[in-house]
N, C-alpha and C positions, 0 to 999 in steps of 0.2 A: 559444488557450490562454491562460489568466490565471496567471498567477503569484501565489501566495500568500504574503502579507508577515507577516514577523515578528509584526506585532501582530494579522493577523487570526488564525494559527495560536494565539497567546495568548490571545486571545479567547474560540477554539473549546476548549482546553485548560479557559480556567477556568468556561466550559458545561458541560464534559461533567463537571468536578471537581462543580459543584453538584449536578449531576441524579444525580451518585453520592452526594455527603453526603445528598443526601434519601431516597434509595432506603436508604441506612444507619437512617437516623433513622426511618423509615416500619416496616424490619425488625425495631430496635429496642421500638419501641410495641407491637409486633404480639407481640413476644416476651412482654413484660412485659403484655401484656390477655391474652396464653395462660396464662401463669402466674394472674393474678389470677382468672381462669377458673375455673379449679380451685379455689382459693381460695375466689372467694365464688360457685360454682355455674354462675355463667351469664357471659356477655362480656359482656352487656347491663350488668349490673350491673358488671362490672371496667370496662366504658368508664366508666360514672357514676363511680366510683370516681376512675380516673384524672384525668376531667375535674375532679373537687371538690378533688383535691389540687392541681391545677396552678389551680383558679377558685374559692378557697374562697369560702363564702357566694354561693352562688349559686341561684335559684328551678328550678325547675323546669322553666318555659319557656326560662330562657337553657340549662339542661343540655340540653333538647330542640336547641335551635338549634346547641349546640356539639358537638353529639356525631354529630347528627343521625338520632335517634333519635324514635320517634315519641311524643307528649308524655304521651300516654294511659300506653303501656308506662314513660316514665319517672316518672310518679306514682308508679304500681304498684311497680315497684323501689324509688324512694325509702321508701313507705311499709315495705316488708321491710325494707330495710338500717337503718330507723329503728328499726324493732320488735327488728331483730337488735343494735341500739346501735352498727352498723358507721359510720351518719352521723348527726350530733347536727343539730338544727335548732333555728332562734327563728324569731319572726314580722320580719319586716324595717322596720325605722322608716322612717316616713313624715310629711311636712308636713301634707299634704292629707287632704281627705276620702277614704275608700273602701277599698278591699280592700286590708289587709297581707299579703302572699304570705309563706310561710315560704320562708326560705334556708337553704342546707343547705351543712354542710363534712363532710369525712370525717373518720374516725381516723387517727391517725398509722399510718405500714406496722408499726410495733414491734407496738402494741396489736393491730394486725390478726393479725400473725404469734403474736403470745402466746395472743390466743383460740382459733388451731387446735393448738399444741403438745400441749398434752395429749391431746387426742385421737389424734393423729399417734405420740405416745410409748405409748399405749395400744394403740394397732395393730399397732405392732412389737415392744414385748412380748410380744404375743399370737401373733404370728410364734416370736420367738426361743424361747417358751416350749409351741410346736406340743404335743410329745411331751406335756406334763404336760397340756393341755387334751385329747388324744387318749385321755389313759392309755394309753400303747404300754408296751410291753414291754420297753421300752427303759431301763427304771428306774436301770437300773446305770448307766448314762450322763446320766441326768438327776439328779441325786443330790438337788441343791435347786432350787426353783422362785426364782427370780430374776428382778429386774427390770434386765436389763442396760444399758436403752436410757432413758437420761435428756438431758433436751433442755432449754437454758434458753438465753432469749433475753434480750439485751442491748441498751439505747440505747447511741450513743457515749460519753455521758458514763458511764455505770456499766463502760465497756470501758475507760475513761481509769482509772477510780477504780481497775479490777482489776490494774492495771500495777505490782504493789506488786514483782517480783520475784519471786512464788513458782514460775514457771514454769506458772500457768495452771492451776493443785492449787485445787479449791472445797473448802469445807466439808463438803457432803454426798457426798463420793465420785464426783462426775461428772469426767468428764473432761475436761482444760484442753488450751488449743490445743496444748498439744505432747505432747499422749497422756499423760501423767501423771495421778496422780489424788491424793485425801489419803489415800487407803487402803496407797500401796507404800511 
């Protein structure tokens, strides 16, 4: 029978802790990919976006290698993302003769979210005003057609500028962080 030393237990504990940390990171990364899959339409495009946020100015070949996606799939997705202005591209500078491939970088997450906010806001307002859209007999309850949902996206710089002590109220009547509006 072998006696386990403190050093052995400590080593096993560190190994187990490392495995748990790796699993947590993988789950976090998958959660981000799942959310971005909804925003960007596919998991492939989400994986490319995440890779480009981590490794800006990468070529399609580097992206394919880094993500494990097929090169043709990466090139097709990059073309779509570029057309939709979700990634930017430029020719890679090289000293020698030969092919200068495009290198890609992803737009900032705040820009990505800003691009879909209007669509989400319109869809939520359609749900809120469902009775108006259905021309329901509940006209007594829907006296006025309104746009109750207003979504605003701020960069961190914008958020720090907004900390002026006004309780988060905005100039357009949207709800601030504390639930107040400038119409109250």
